[in-house]
C-alpha positions in Angstrom: 0.0 0.1 0.1 1.2 3.5 -1.1 1.8 6.0 1.9 1.1 9.5 1.2 3.5 12.2 2.6 2.7 15.0 4.7 1.1 17.1 2.5 -1.2 14.3 1.0 1.1 13.4 -2.3 1.5 9.9 -3.4 5.2 9.5 -5.2 5.8 7.1 -7.9 6.8 3.5 -7.6 10.6 4.5 -7.0 9.2 6.7 -3.9 10.5 9.7 -5.9 8.7 12.4 -7.4 9.7 12.6 -11.1 12.7 13.8 -12.5 14.4 14.9 -8.9 17.2 12.8 -7.9 16.8 10.7 -4.9 19.1 12.8 -2.4 17.6 15.9 -3.7 14.1 14.8 -3.6 13.7 14.3 -0.1 15.4 17.5 1.0 13.1 19.9 3.0 12.6 23.5 2.3 10.4 26.2 3.6 7.4 26.6 1.5 8.2 30.7 1.1 8.9 30.6 -2.7 5.9 28.6 -3.2 3.3 30.7 -1.1 5.0 34.2 -2.7 4.4 32.5 -6.3 0.8 31.9 -5.6 0.2 35.1 -4.2 1.9 37.1 -7.1 0.0 34.9 -9.6 -3.3 34.8 -8.2 -2.8 39.1 -8.3 -2.0 38.8 -11.8 -5.4 36.8 -12.5 -3.8 33.4 -12.7 -5.1 29.9 -10.9 -2.2 27.7 -9.6 -5.0 25.2 -7.9 -3.8 22.4 -10.3 -0.1 23.1 -9.8 -0.5 23.1 -6.3 -2.7 19.9 -6.5 -0.2 18.3 -8.8 2.7 18.7 -6.0 0.5 17.5 -3.3 0.3 21.1 -1.5 -2.5 22.0 -0.1 -3.3 25.9 -0.7 -4.4 25.9 3.4 -1.1 24.8 4.4 0.8 27.8 2.7 -0.9 30.2 5.6 1.3 28.0 8.3 4.6 29.7 8.6 6.3 26.9 9.6 5.2 24.5 7.0 7.9 22.7 5.3 8.0 20.4 1.9 10.1 18.5 -0.4 12.5 20.0 -3.5 10.6 17.3 -5.2 7.1 19.0 -4.3 8.5 22.6 -5.2 9.7 21.4 -8.3 6.9 20.0 -9.0 4.8 23.1 -8.6 7.1 25.3 -10.4 7.0 22.6 -13.2 3.1 22.9 -13.7 2.9 26.6 -12.8 5.3 27.6 -15.4 3.1 26.1 -18.2 0.2 28.5 -17.0 1.8 31.5 -16.4 4.2 33.2 -18.8 7.7 34.3 -17.7 6.7 33.0 -14.1 10.2 33.7 -12.4 10.4 36.9 -14.0 7.1 38.1 -12.9 7.1 36.4 -9.2 10.6 38.2 -8.5 9.7 41.6 -10.4 6.1 41.6 -8.5 6.8 40.2 -5.0 6.9 42.6 -2.5 9.6 42.9 0.7 7.3 42.1 3.0 6.6 38.7 1.8 9.9 37.9 2.2 9.3 38.0 6.0 11.8 38.3 8.6 14.6 38.1 6.1 13.4 40.7 4.1 13.5 42.8 7.2 16.9 41.8 7.8 18.3 42.5 4.3 16.4 45.8 4.2 18.2 47.1 7.7 21.1 46.3 6.2 23.4 49.2 6.3 25.1 48.7 2.7 23.9 46.6 -0.5 26.6 44.5 0.2 25.6 43.5 3.6 22.1 43.1 2.4 23.3 40.4 -0.1 25.5 38.5 2.5 22.4 38.7 4.8 20.1 37.0 2.3 22.8 34.3 1.2 23.8 33.5 5.1 19.9 32.7 5.7 19.0 31.6 1.9 18.2 28.1 3.7 15.3 29.7 5.5 13.3 31.1 2.2 12.9 27.8 0.3 15.9 28.0 -2.2 15.8 26.1 -5.0 19.6 26.8 -5.8 22.7 27.4 -5.1 24.0 30.7 -4.8 27.5 32.0 -5.2 29.2 35.6 -5.4 32.2 36.1 -7.1 34.1 39.3 -6.2 36.7 40.9 -8.5 38.0 44.8 -8.4 34.8 45.9 -10.6 32.5 44.6 -8.1 30.7 41.4 -7.8 28.9 38.8 -10.0 25.9 36.5 -8.6 25.5 33.3 -10.1 22.4 30.8 -9.2 22.6 26.9 -10.3 19.5 24.9 -9.6 19.8 22.2 -7.5 20.6 18.6 -9.3 17.3 17.3 -11.1 15.7 21.0 -11.2 17.2 21.7 -14.9 13.5 22.1 -16.1 12.6 25.0 -14.2 16.1 26.5 -14.2 14.7 30.0 -16.1 12.2 30.2 -13.1 15.1 30.1 -10.3 17.5 32.2 -11.8 14.9 34.9 -13.1 13.1 34.8 -9.9 16.5 35.2 -7.7 17.7 38.1 -9.9 14.9 40.1 -10.2 14.1 39.7 -6.5 17.8 41.4 -5.9 17.0 44.1 -8.5 13.9 44.9 -6.6 15.6 45.0 -3.1 18.3 47.3 -4.8 15.5 49.6 -6.3 13.3 49.8 -3.2 16.1 50.5 -0.9 18.7 52.9 -2.7 16.1 54.2 -5.5 18.1 53.3 -8.4 19.2 50.6 -10.6 22.7 52.3 -11.2 25.5 49.8 -11.5 23.5 46.9 -12.1 23.6 44.5 -15.2 22.0 41.4 -16.1 22.9 38.6 -18.5 21.0 35.4 -19.0 21.8 32.4 -21.2 18.5 31.6 -22.3 16.6 33.5 -24.8 14.3 36.5 -24.2 11.1 36.5 -22.2 7.9 37.1 -24.0 7.4 40.2 -21.6 10.8 42.2 -22.4 9.1 45.2 -21.2 8.6 43.9 -17.8 12.4 42.6 -17.8 13.5 46.0 -18.7 12.0 47.9 -16.3 12.7 45.2 -13.8 16.9 45.0 -14.7 17.2 48.6 -16.3 19.1 49.1 -19.7 22.0 46.6 -19.0 20.2 43.6 -20.1 21.4 40.6 -22.2 20.2 37.4 -23.4 21.8 34.2 -25.0 25.0 34.9 -23.3 27.2 32.0 -22.0 26.1 32.0 -18.7 23.6 33.7 -16.4 25.2 36.5 -14.1 23.9 39.6 -11.9 26.4 41.9 -11.7 26.7 45.0 -9.4 29.8 47.4 -9.3 31.5 48.4 -6.6 30.0 51.7 -6.3 26.6 49.8 -6.1 27.9 47.7 -3.0 29.0 50.1 -0.8 25.7 52.6 -1.4 23.9 53.2 2.2 20.2 51.3 2.0 17.9 54.5 2.9 16.0 51.8 5.4 19.5 50.8 7.3 18.7 50.7 11.3 21.3 49.0 13.3 18.9 47.9 16.4 16.2 46.3 13.7 19.0 44.4 11.9 20.3 43.1 15.2 16.9 41.8 16.5 15.9 40.5 13.3 19.4 38.3 12.7 19.0 37.0 16.4 15.9 35.9 15.4 17.0 34.2 12.3 20.2 32.8 13.9 17.6 30.9 16.7 15.6 29.6 13.8 18.8 28.1 12.3 20.0 26.8 15.5 16.6 25.3 15.8 16.5 23.8 12.3 20.1 22.1 12.7 19.5 20.9 16.1 16.2 18.9 14.3 19.0 17.5 11.8 21.1 15.6 14.2 24.1 15.1 12.1 24.2 18.6 11.5 24.3 19.5 15.2 27.1 16.3 15.5 29.1 18.8 13.2 28.4 21.6 14.7 29.4 20.4 18.1 32.9 18.9 16.6 33.7 22.5 14.8 32.9 24.5 18.3 35.4 21.9 20.2 38.1 22.7 17.4 37.2 26.1 16.4 40.8 27.3 17.6 42.0 25.0 14.8 39.6 25.8 12.3 39.4 22.3 10.8 39.1 22.2 7.1 36.1 20.4 5.6 38.5 17.2 4.8 39.4 16.9 8.3 35.7 16.9 9.4 34.8 14.4 6.8 37.8 11.9 7.9 36.3 12.2 11.5 32.9 10.8 9.9 34.2 8.5 8.2 33.1 10.1 5.1 34.2 11.5 1.9 34.2 15.7 1.3 31.5 14.9 -1.3 28.9 12.8 0.9 29.8 15.6 4.1 28.5 18.3 1.4 25.6 16.5 0.3 24.4 15.7 4.3 24.8 19.0 5.1 22.9 20.6 2.0 20.3 17.9 3.0 19.9 19.9 6.2 20.0 23.1 4.5 23.4 24.6 5.1 27.4 24.0 4.3 30.3 23.6 5.8 31.4 27.4 5.4 28.4 28.6 6.9 28.4 26.3 10.1 32.1 27.4 10.9 31.1 31.0 10.4 28.4 30.3 12.9 30.7 29.1 15.2 33.3 31.3 15.2 30.8 34.0 15.3 29.4 33.0 18.4 32.7 32.4 20.2 34.0 35.7 19.6 30.7 37.5 20.8 31.2 35.3 24.1 35.0 36.1 24.3 34.7 39.8 23.6 31.5 40.2 26.0 33.6 38.5 28.5 36.2 41.1 27.9 39.3 39.1 29.4 41.3 38.6 26.6 42.8 40.7 24.0 41.4 40.9 20.3 44.3 39.0 18.9 43.5 36.4 21.4 40.3 36.2 20.9 40.8 35.7 17.0 43.3 33.3 17.4 40.8 31.4 19.7 38.2 31.9 16.8 40.4 30.3 14.6 41.8 33.2 12.6 45.4 34.2 12.3 45.2 37.7 13.6 42.9 40.3 15.0 42.3 41.9 11.5 41.0 38.7 10.0 38.8 38.9 12.7 37.6 42.3 12.0 37.2 41.6 8.2 34.9 38.8 9.2 33.0 41.0 11.5 32.4 43.3 9.0 31.0 40.3 6.9 28.7 39.4 9.5 27.6 42.6 10.1 28.8 43.0 13.9 31.0 46.1 13.5 
């Protein structure tokens, strides 16, 4: 007898949803992206009830803030929805509001610069139902944001990339009042709603390029957000950190990795050493962390950040001693990390 999953979907014979690889299919994500997509599409006059049904997601469940779904369900929903709504990713990214991002949106808006807002989004992206691996590549001119759909999600790659890039552009416009210094390149053909894309990304827009990339100039990164508020940022990031801790504790393996890092934080153990400790390959360790919505770097960063806060608050060690106790080479490295964390 086949069993339904938590949201009422009956998987296929293999126990998987179609097309998504097994490890990714089982991964749980927040339903935020699905909820936002339904809201935006409904306001635009589209009905996505059948798409929700095809993924085994009840509309009522999206009203609960802590509901989680599998990546396979998110994939099934988007794949069905994009056959109903033209340029779905562009539409959702362009028309979603900052408040729909919830606590994460508020934390990003309260950052004192575009750079810190982006870092905040990357740090807590696991809490937003992300369907892609996101990377920031830095050079002298600025940064490039790239997004790679999770394995098996190639069918919805356009949605994943356009939604992410459009939401970042929307944040930039809302918080700074301008798209100056932003350019967008996409590896696929132009959308049917090309004018919407131009309004969303500005004049520096290209299609059929070798790769999809959102670039922000150095001047943009250092631009102060009109919505910056240090108290609001401290409050929201504290709540987001607490949510991450709860998430990790509910995933037993992540808690064990975190405990190991906390015990050896002064040595800043490389991922290879941690993998050996758990008798795993590096690849398997990365995958198991990803299943819990995190990465080795994020875990190590979180442990270092918490240890630094504790030691600095105690006031018994010099800045250089605190740095070395947290696995940094010197106090300058610690200060750079604090700026990255938004703690200075």
